[in-house]
FIBAKOL-96589 format. One record per residue (C-alpha): x, y, z. Coordinates in steps of 0.05 Angstrom, whole numbers. Example, Ala and Ser with C-alpha at 12.3 -4.5 7.8 and 13.67 -1.06 7.14 Angstrom:
# residues 2
NODE | 246 | -90 | 156
NODE | 273 | -21 | 143
END
This chain:
# residues 581
NODE | 1436 | -766 | 1842
NODE | 1369 | -802 | 1839
NODE | 1356 | -856 | 1884
NODE | 1307 | -913 | 1872
NODE | 1256 | -877 | 1907
NODE | 1260 | -821 | 1857
NODE | 1251 | -855 | 1796
NODE | 1175 | -841 | 1764
NODE | 1147 | -891 | 1702
NODE | 1149 | -854 | 1645
NODE | 1075 | -863 | 1618
NODE | 1062 | -906 | 1559
NODE | 1046 | -873 | 1485
NODE | 975 | -866 | 1478
NODE | 941 | -917 | 1424
NODE | 912 | -860 | 1384
NODE | 933 | -799 | 1347
NODE | 894 | -738 | 1323
NODE | 892 | -704 | 1259
NODE | 872 | -623 | 1251
NODE | 841 | -608 | 1204
NODE | 856 | -524 | 1184
NODE | 772 | -515 | 1203
NODE | 782 | -541 | 1270
NODE | 757 | -608 | 1256
NODE | 793 | -662 | 1285
NODE | 797 | -736 | 1271
NODE | 822 | -795 | 1323
NODE | 841 | -873 | 1308
NODE | 889 | -909 | 1324
NODE | 963 | -896 | 1318
NODE | 999 | -912 | 1249
NODE | 930 | -913 | 1208
NODE | 945 | -887 | 1131
NODE | 915 | -813 | 1128
NODE | 869 | -834 | 1075
NODE | 833 | -878 | 1121
NODE | 824 | -821 | 1171
NODE | 801 | -787 | 1112
NODE | 746 | -833 | 1083
NODE | 706 | -809 | 1145
NODE | 699 | -727 | 1122
NODE | 638 | -713 | 1077
NODE | 683 | -684 | 1024
NODE | 705 | -757 | 1012
NODE | 667 | -763 | 939
NODE | 667 | -778 | 880
NODE | 668 | -717 | 836
NODE | 729 | -677 | 870
NODE | 762 | -735 | 896
NODE | 819 | -732 | 949
NODE | 875 | -755 | 926
NODE | 936 | -730 | 975
NODE | 945 | -699 | 1034
NODE | 997 | -647 | 1063
NODE | 1010 | -674 | 1124
NODE | 1049 | -627 | 1181
NODE | 1081 | -587 | 1128
NODE | 1098 | -648 | 1073
NODE | 1052 | -671 | 1019
NODE | 1044 | -744 | 1038
NODE | 1003 | -800 | 1000
NODE | 939 | -831 | 1024
NODE | 978 | -889 | 1055
NODE | 1022 | -852 | 1092
NODE | 1021 | -872 | 1165
NODE | 999 | -825 | 1214
NODE | 1045 | -838 | 1276
NODE | 1034 | -770 | 1315
NODE | 977 | -721 | 1329
NODE | 984 | -678 | 1261
NODE | 965 | -611 | 1222
NODE | 927 | -648 | 1152
NODE | 903 | -604 | 1094
NODE | 865 | -645 | 1039
NODE | 891 | -652 | 968
NODE | 843 | -660 | 922
NODE | 848 | -673 | 841
NODE | 815 | -592 | 832
NODE | 889 | -573 | 872
NODE | 953 | -569 | 833
NODE | 987 | -630 | 875
NODE | 918 | -666 | 865
NODE | 914 | -664 | 783
NODE | 996 | -681 | 784
NODE | 983 | -740 | 830
NODE | 924 | -764 | 781
NODE | 965 | -751 | 717
NODE | 1021 | -789 | 740
NODE | 978 | -855 | 764
NODE | 940 | -850 | 696
NODE | 997 | -861 | 659
NODE | 1031 | -906 | 702
NODE | 961 | -942 | 693
NODE | 973 | -937 | 612
NODE | 1038 | -961 | 607
NODE | 1019 | -1023 | 649
NODE | 963 | -1039 | 607
NODE | 1000 | -1021 | 539
NODE | 1059 | -1074 | 556
NODE | 1010 | -1119 | 578
NODE | 977 | -1126 | 509
NODE | 1046 | -1113 | 466
NODE | 1096 | -1135 | 504
NODE | 1152 | -1128 | 446
NODE | 1129 | -1052 | 435
NODE | 1139 | -982 | 484
NODE | 1097 | -921 | 487
NODE | 1139 | -855 | 497
NODE | 1092 | -804 | 536
NODE | 1126 | -744 | 485
NODE | 1084 | -679 | 516
NODE | 1024 | -648 | 543
NODE | 966 | -619 | 511
NODE | 935 | -557 | 527
NODE | 859 | -590 | 525
NODE | 889 | -648 | 588
NODE | 925 | -697 | 564
NODE | 992 | -726 | 537
NODE | 1005 | -740 | 473
NODE | 1031 | -818 | 461
NODE | 1082 | -846 | 408
NODE | 1085 | -925 | 397
NODE | 1152 | -957 | 401
NODE | 1183 | -1007 | 364
NODE | 1126 | -1023 | 317
NODE | 1064 | -984 | 272
NODE | 1014 | -930 | 305
NODE | 955 | -965 | 333
NODE | 898 | -984 | 297
NODE | 821 | -959 | 320
NODE | 816 | -1028 | 351
NODE | 884 | -1029 | 381
NODE | 874 | -973 | 416
NODE | 796 | -992 | 435
NODE | 826 | -1057 | 470
NODE | 884 | -1016 | 508
NODE | 841 | -975 | 537
NODE | 792 | -1027 | 552
NODE | 856 | -1063 | 597
NODE | 859 | -993 | 632
NODE | 781 | -1003 | 652
NODE | 793 | -1072 | 674
NODE | 857 | -1055 | 722
NODE | 811 | -998 | 748
NODE | 757 | -1047 | 756
NODE | 805 | -1094 | 803
NODE | 829 | -1032 | 849
NODE | 900 | -1072 | 844
NODE | 945 | -1024 | 898
NODE | 1002 | -982 | 877
NODE | 1062 | -1014 | 928
NODE | 1117 | -963 | 936
NODE | 1188 | -983 | 962
NODE | 1245 | -949 | 966
NODE | 1308 | -989 | 940
NODE | 1379 | -973 | 923
NODE | 1394 | -944 | 857
NODE | 1434 | -1005 | 839
NODE | 1378 | -1053 | 845
NODE | 1332 | -1002 | 805
NODE | 1394 | -1005 | 751
NODE | 1396 | -1081 | 761
NODE | 1320 | -1085 | 742
NODE | 1320 | -1046 | 678
NODE | 1380 | -1073 | 649
NODE | 1327 | -1137 | 656
NODE | 1269 | -1095 | 619
NODE | 1325 | -1077 | 574
NODE | 1299 | -1000 | 584
NODE | 1373 | -974 | 564
NODE | 1351 | -904 | 572
NODE | 1326 | -910 | 645
NODE | 1396 | -943 | 662
NODE | 1425 | -883 | 638
NODE | 1382 | -835 | 673
NODE | 1391 | -866 | 741
NODE | 1467 | -880 | 723
NODE | 1475 | -804 | 744
NODE | 1430 | -802 | 806
NODE | 1474 | -774 | 868
NODE | 1414 | -799 | 917
NODE | 1432 | -870 | 932
NODE | 1359 | -895 | 937
NODE | 1297 | -893 | 888
NODE | 1228 | -907 | 902
NODE | 1194 | -952 | 856
NODE | 1127 | -970 | 838
NODE | 1099 | -1033 | 827
NODE | 1036 | -1046 | 783
NODE | 1020 | -1120 | 777
NODE | 1088 | -1139 | 749
NODE | 1120 | -1078 | 726
NODE | 1161 | -1034 | 764
NODE | 1172 | -957 | 749
NODE | 1201 | -901 | 779
NODE | 1158 | -827 | 775
NODE | 1179 | -759 | 791
NODE | 1124 | -756 | 852
NODE | 1071 | -786 | 886
NODE | 1007 | -833 | 858
NODE | 939 | -857 | 884
NODE | 937 | -915 | 929
NODE | 904 | -960 | 875
NODE | 873 | -963 | 805
NODE | 804 | -950 | 829
NODE | 816 | -876 | 835
NODE | 819 | -870 | 766
NODE | 751 | -862 | 737
NODE | 768 | -809 | 684
NODE | 807 | -814 | 622
NODE | 805 | -840 | 555
NODE | 851 | -858 | 493
NODE | 836 | -822 | 424
NODE | 872 | -831 | 357
NODE | 920 | -768 | 348
NODE | 969 | -759 | 287
NODE | 1011 | -818 | 284
NODE | 1005 | -828 | 358
NODE | 948 | -823 | 408
NODE | 928 | -779 | 461
NODE | 925 | -802 | 533
NODE | 861 | -751 | 556
NODE | 839 | -734 | 634
NODE | 803 | -685 | 663
NODE | 830 | -621 | 680
NODE | 830 | -583 | 751
NODE | 766 | -543 | 738
NODE | 723 | -592 | 729
NODE | 764 | -647 | 753
NODE | 706 | -709 | 734
NODE | 692 | -690 | 658
NODE | 737 | -705 | 608
NODE | 746 | -640 | 559
NODE | 738 | -639 | 486
NODE | 791 | -653 | 441
NODE | 809 | -588 | 407
NODE | 849 | -578 | 339
NODE | 920 | -580 | 361
NODE | 955 | -595 | 293
NODE | 1002 | -539 | 291
NODE | 1032 | -564 | 361
NODE | 1038 | -617 | 348
NODE | 1075 | -597 | 277
NODE | 1121 | -554 | 330
NODE | 1136 | -601 | 389
NODE | 1156 | -656 | 329
NODE | 1193 | -614 | 301
NODE | 1235 | -600 | 359
NODE | 1236 | -679 | 380
NODE | 1278 | -679 | 305
NODE | 1324 | -623 | 336
NODE | 1338 | -663 | 397
NODE | 1349 | -735 | 346
NODE | 1395 | -692 | 306
NODE | 1437 | -677 | 369
NODE | 1432 | -746 | 393
NODE | 1401 | -725 | 461
NODE | 1327 | -752 | 470
NODE | 1329 | -748 | 544
NODE | 1358 | -729 | 610
NODE | 1403 | -791 | 612
NODE | 1432 | -763 | 549
NODE | 1438 | -702 | 556
NODE | 1476 | -711 | 625
NODE | 1527 | -764 | 586
NODE | 1537 | -704 | 525
NODE | 1560 | -663 | 593
NODE | 1601 | -704 | 627
NODE | 1634 | -724 | 554
NODE | 1653 | -644 | 543
NODE | 1602 | -631 | 490
NODE | 1561 | -578 | 528
NODE | 1598 | -527 | 480
NODE | 1571 | -562 | 425
NODE | 1501 | -570 | 446
NODE | 1500 | -507 | 465
NODE | 1521 | -473 | 407
NODE | 1482 | -529 | 360
NODE | 1420 | -513 | 399
NODE | 1425 | -430 | 391
NODE | 1440 | -444 | 316
NODE | 1371 | -476 | 314
NODE | 1332 | -418 | 344
NODE | 1368 | -368 | 304
NODE | 1353 | -411 | 233
NODE | 1279 | -419 | 260
NODE | 1270 | -343 | 270
NODE | 1304 | -330 | 205
NODE | 1252 | -369 | 168
NODE | 1203 | -341 | 208
NODE | 1235 | -264 | 191
NODE | 1228 | -297 | 107
NODE | 1151 | -304 | 120
NODE | 1144 | -242 | 153
NODE | 1177 | -207 | 98
NODE | 1131 | -255 | 43
NODE | 1074 | -228 | 75
NODE | 1098 | -157 | 86
NODE | 1066 | -121 | 32
NODE | 998 | -135 | 55
NODE | 1005 | -161 | 127
NODE | 1040 | -98 | 162
NODE | 1034 | -113 | 231
NODE | 1061 | -177 | 267
NODE | 1032 | -199 | 321
NODE | 1065 | -240 | 378
NODE | 1032 | -275 | 445
NODE | 1045 | -329 | 482
NODE | 1051 | -355 | 559
NODE | 1095 | -327 | 609
NODE | 1165 | -330 | 610
NODE | 1164 | -357 | 537
NODE | 1214 | -315 | 525
NODE | 1179 | -272 | 474
NODE | 1217 | -207 | 482
NODE | 1281 | -228 | 472
NODE | 1252 | -266 | 407
NODE | 1215 | -195 | 388
NODE | 1283 | -163 | 392
NODE | 1317 | -214 | 344
NODE | 1263 | -224 | 300
NODE | 1264 | -153 | 292
NODE | 1340 | -157 | 283
NODE | 1335 | -209 | 222
NODE | 1275 | -166 | 191
NODE | 1322 | -109 | 194
NODE | 1387 | -143 | 156
NODE | 1339 | -155 | 100
NODE | 1318 | -88 | 97
NODE | 1254 | -79 | 132
NODE | 1257 | -32 | 201
NODE | 1202 | -52 | 236
NODE | 1162 | -5 | 292
NODE | 1157 | -40 | 363
NODE | 1088 | -19 | 392
NODE | 1064 | -37 | 468
NODE | 1006 | -64 | 485
NODE | 1007 | -49 | 550
NODE | 1000 | 30 | 534
NODE | 923 | 12 | 513
NODE | 905 | -7 | 578
NODE | 841 | 34 | 602
NODE | 846 | 77 | 662
NODE | 844 | 42 | 732
NODE | 764 | 55 | 743
NODE | 737 | 29 | 685
NODE | 784 | -39 | 688
NODE | 728 | -102 | 694
NODE | 741 | -139 | 752
NODE | 735 | -204 | 765
NODE | 681 | -260 | 814
NODE | 723 | -236 | 874
NODE | 729 | -161 | 864
NODE | 803 | -157 | 838
NODE | 824 | -114 | 774
NODE | 828 | -173 | 719
NODE | 889 | -133 | 682
NODE | 893 | -197 | 639
NODE | 821 | -197 | 617
NODE | 818 | -161 | 538
NODE | 770 | -118 | 563
NODE | 820 | -79 | 599
NODE | 843 | -52 | 538
NODE | 821 | 3 | 495
NODE | 810 | -44 | 427
NODE | 773 | 6 | 392
NODE | 827 | 56 | 395
NODE | 884 | 7 | 381
NODE | 848 | -16 | 319
NODE | 841 | 53 | 300
NODE | 906 | 77 | 312
NODE | 934 | 6 | 271
NODE | 885 | 32 | 217
NODE | 921 | 98 | 209
NODE | 990 | 79 | 221
NODE | 994 | 28 | 160
NODE | 948 | 79 | 124
NODE | 1012 | 126 | 127
NODE | 977 | 178 | 172
NODE | 1009 | 210 | 228
NODE | 984 | 173 | 296
NODE | 978 | 199 | 367
NODE | 1000 | 136 | 412
NODE | 977 | 139 | 485
NODE | 1021 | 129 | 541
NODE | 1003 | 88 | 607
NODE | 1024 | 112 | 660
NODE | 1010 | 104 | 742
NODE | 933 | 83 | 726
NODE | 917 | 132 | 668
NODE | 916 | 128 | 601
NODE | 960 | 204 | 579
NODE | 982 | 231 | 508
NODE | 1047 | 193 | 473
NODE | 1089 | 203 | 419
NODE | 1064 | 218 | 352
NODE | 1077 | 176 | 303
NODE | 1082 | 162 | 235
NODE | 1102 | 103 | 192
NODE | 1148 | 103 | 128
NODE | 1125 | 67 | 62
NODE | 1131 | -4 | 83
NODE | 1145 | 3 | 151
NODE | 1125 | -61 | 200
NODE | 1092 | -59 | 267
NODE | 1113 | -110 | 314
NODE | 1048 | -111 | 367
NODE | 1069 | -156 | 436
NODE | 1028 | -177 | 484
NODE | 989 | -235 | 505
NODE | 910 | -222 | 466
NODE | 956 | -223 | 401
NODE | 926 | -285 | 374
NODE | 862 | -267 | 399
NODE | 808 | -260 | 339
NODE | 766 | -205 | 385
NODE | 840 | -169 | 398
NODE | 824 | -133 | 327
NODE | 758 | -154 | 287
NODE | 768 | -97 | 240
NODE | 828 | -133 | 211
NODE | 826 | -190 | 159
NODE | 878 | -246 | 172
NODE | 914 | -227 | 104
NODE | 932 | -166 | 144
NODE | 973 | -193 | 213
NODE | 1020 | -245 | 212
NODE | 1004 | -283 | 279
NODE | 1063 | -311 | 323
NODE | 1051 | -359 | 378
NODE | 1116 | -361 | 424
NODE | 1129 | -412 | 479
NODE | 1166 | -460 | 516
NODE | 1155 | -525 | 491
NODE | 1202 | -570 | 514
NODE | 1209 | -646 | 493
NODE | 1260 | -677 | 524
NODE | 1243 | -714 | 582
NODE | 1272 | -754 | 633
NODE | 1254 | -815 | 598
NODE | 1212 | -852 | 563
NODE | 1143 | -852 | 609
NODE | 1167 | -793 | 653
NODE | 1149 | -724 | 619
NODE | 1180 | -651 | 639
NODE | 1127 | -603 | 650
NODE | 1136 | -546 | 595
NODE | 1102 | -512 | 653
NODE | 1153 | -529 | 704
NODE | 1214 | -501 | 660
NODE | 1169 | -432 | 639
NODE | 1164 | -435 | 717
NODE | 1240 | -435 | 739
NODE | 1256 | -382 | 676
NODE | 1203 | -340 | 713
NODE | 1233 | -350 | 787
NODE | 1304 | -342 | 766
NODE | 1278 | -271 | 736
NODE | 1239 | -250 | 787
NODE | 1290 | -253 | 832
NODE | 1343 | -213 | 792
NODE | 1299 | -154 | 761
NODE | 1240 | -149 | 811
NODE | 1272 | -173 | 877
NODE | 1216 | -228 | 882
NODE | 1235 | -275 | 923
NODE | 1218 | -351 | 898
NODE | 1159 | -356 | 945
NODE | 1135 | -297 | 925
NODE | 1140 | -316 | 845
NODE | 1106 | -396 | 863
NODE | 1058 | -364 | 903
NODE | 1030 | -315 | 839
NODE | 1043 | -376 | 794
NODE | 973 | -402 | 795
NODE | 941 | -341 | 780
NODE | 987 | -333 | 711
NODE | 964 | -403 | 695
NODE | 890 | -385 | 699
NODE | 898 | -319 | 651
NODE | 938 | -366 | 608
NODE | 890 | -418 | 597
NODE | 840 | -373 | 594
NODE | 873 | -309 | 554
NODE | 930 | -352 | 515
NODE | 913 | -436 | 503
NODE | 848 | -431 | 468
NODE | 877 | -380 | 409
NODE | 942 | -414 | 403
NODE | 922 | -454 | 329
NODE | 907 | -393 | 306
NODE | 983 | -372 | 298
NODE | 1007 | -365 | 227
NODE | 1074 | -390 | 260
NODE | 1103 | -422 | 320
NODE | 1161 | -415 | 357
NODE | 1198 | -455 | 406
NODE | 1238 | -429 | 460
NODE | 1266 | -481 | 494
NODE | 1336 | -508 | 500
NODE | 1356 | -579 | 511
NODE | 1406 | -556 | 548
NODE | 1372 | -501 | 590
NODE | 1348 | -538 | 656
NODE | 1421 | -549 | 670
NODE | 1447 | -486 | 671
NODE | 1383 | -458 | 707
NODE | 1401 | -510 | 758
NODE | 1453 | -471 | 784
NODE | 1419 | -411 | 792
NODE | 1348 | -431 | 816
NODE | 1368 | -483 | 871
NODE | 1398 | -426 | 925
NODE | 1326 | -392 | 907
NODE | 1285 | -453 | 924
NODE | 1326 | -475 | 992
NODE | 1295 | -408 | 1007
NODE | 1228 | -415 | 1009
NODE | 1207 | -426 | 1083
NODE | 1182 | -492 | 1103
NODE | 1110 | -498 | 1129
NODE | 1089 | -457 | 1075
NODE | 1041 | -478 | 1014
NODE | 1101 | -459 | 972
NODE | 1152 | -496 | 1008
NODE | 1118 | -556 | 978
NODE | 1121 | -534 | 906
NODE | 1199 | -520 | 920
NODE | 1216 | -576 | 950
NODE | 1185 | -607 | 884
NODE | 1237 | -568 | 834
NODE | 1298 | -577 | 875
NODE | 1276 | -652 | 867
NODE | 1269 | -648 | 795
NODE | 1331 | -604 | 784
NODE | 1366 | -653 | 818
NODE | 1362 | -704 | 756
NODE | 1407 | -656 | 716
NODE | 1481 | -646 | 714
NODE | 1502 | -569 | 720
NODE | 1523 | -531 | 670
NODE | 1572 | -460 | 674
NODE | 1524 | -402 | 641
NODE | 1592 | -371 | 621
NODE | 1587 | -416 | 553
NODE | 1511 | -381 | 538
NODE | 1514 | -327 | 478
NODE | 1494 | -261 | 497
NODE | 1431 | -266 | 450
NODE | 1402 | -328 | 477
NODE | 1332 | -333 | 488
NODE | 1356 | -362 | 556
NODE | 1395 | -293 | 576
NODE | 1323 | -263 | 580
NODE | 1322 | -296 | 650
NODE | 1392 | -311 | 677
NODE | 1418 | -253 | 657
NODE | 1479 | -217 | 613
NODE | 1435 | -201 | 548
NODE | 1462 | -158 | 500
NODE | 1391 | -151 | 477
NODE | 1369 | -120 | 549
NODE | 1374 | -54 | 521
NODE | 1364 | -65 | 455
NODE | 1318 | -9 | 421
NODE | 1292 | -3 | 348
NODE | 1316 | 61 | 320
NODE | 1241 | 90 | 303
NODE | 1254 | 123 | 239
NODE | 1198 | 184 | 210
NODE | 1159 | 226 | 259
NODE | 1182 | 180 | 318
NODE | 1252 | 197 | 310
NODE | 1300 | 233 | 374
NODE | 1289 | 289 | 331
NODE | 1224 | 296 | 313
NODE | 1179 | 260 | 369
NODE | 1133 | 305 | 391
NODE | 1104 | 306 | 469
NODE | 1040 | 332 | 482
END
């Protein structure tokens, strides 16, 4: 037992704290100072690639986060994935606030992303904005930026948030929040407007220096920088076909009565899940049949069908379902594998880091590919290559039947440099992507990239034995390849197929959550896994047993009847007539 003489006084905590940066630098300042105040002293604090957040002891934080203990800190810039997300979220809130102040009786919907760096927005409860009206909204946004107003954040009970949105007649937000399992919600306030956002914000409007509003279709584009050039606005590309595909999917959602996640959860809650799945799959099948009919109409001259799209879009299942539709209409397509046209490993180009760039068009023997295709459609016998362990070897000898089509699937299918010797009339180009139009609500969109990443996480875990952490770590590289080799050519497509399914994130949730929870804390992938877990919480789960076995979603969750489906190759490539050399 301690006596009074043995009792020692515990020293008071020091008034300062230290921030330890990855390169060994140490910053010191008063306890409870916001992390952003520390970082402003760094030479990296510059307007060309602004610091918009920080990773503090392994957790993503806003710049307003107070530092109460010695911490390990990593900078988050606009050129980082998390930083670009913080900027996009903040500039969206800025837009909605400025729009409401000018048009209080109307609203806008942040419909979908654009590959050039921006969001397509539509106007609700009034006609499209005129050029002068759009200029007025952009001008009001710039005034708010000049005022450098704070984004105030507070955590409130969910019911308090519901009461607020009810008072604003924002029914879709009320419906969504009625299914929230967590008892609290983080609300942001800018001037008199409050809203919630799936993720963090910059501290104030003064950070939002780069944006523009541009007329587009019946709506307009909110433009902002892309990561590789964080202080520049990229030019607006022609996106008429992509926009039309998004609008088509939106019409599907209206037909289903599911225009946001709150409505989806209500449908699941009221046992409409089977109906949603059946109608969603029927719409897919109808669209594939339409594309097959187009291929048929063009087949006398266009004997080559090119299928392209980004990772985890469902290209493989789409190609097989397209082939089945063509078979039903009397055409037997021949599947040609682009991967067999890889050059020998020593001829493969390398990137700036000295790594093999397998996604580059120059990694393929395009000269031989063009020659083989021209001879095939001319009815000649052709020996195809086979790529095996880094080497090109002789493969099957093939001869097409009269009128037989070739289906060629690969990421470069829409690149005009893939087959420069063929005219557009000789090919049918199809772009496949998961173009999610369903959003949390009007102002909180669902990223198409998030949906594809979740698809890939569960497929990689099942088919390749990869952990979620491994898949997430590779995703940035995948995205760079898509921006370079796929997205610039998507408008070259003759037809686009949207592989998104209205119910899929509810079905993916039960499979993805256990995988995401295994990502190790303290790793860069942990922050992304935590964000995806929080995102999936908005969805009521759906059991996978109701999903048809030919669904595109089965390519990722497993159980696809098409997994081992192969076309019976007629002619010289049949089982009895194939020659190996």
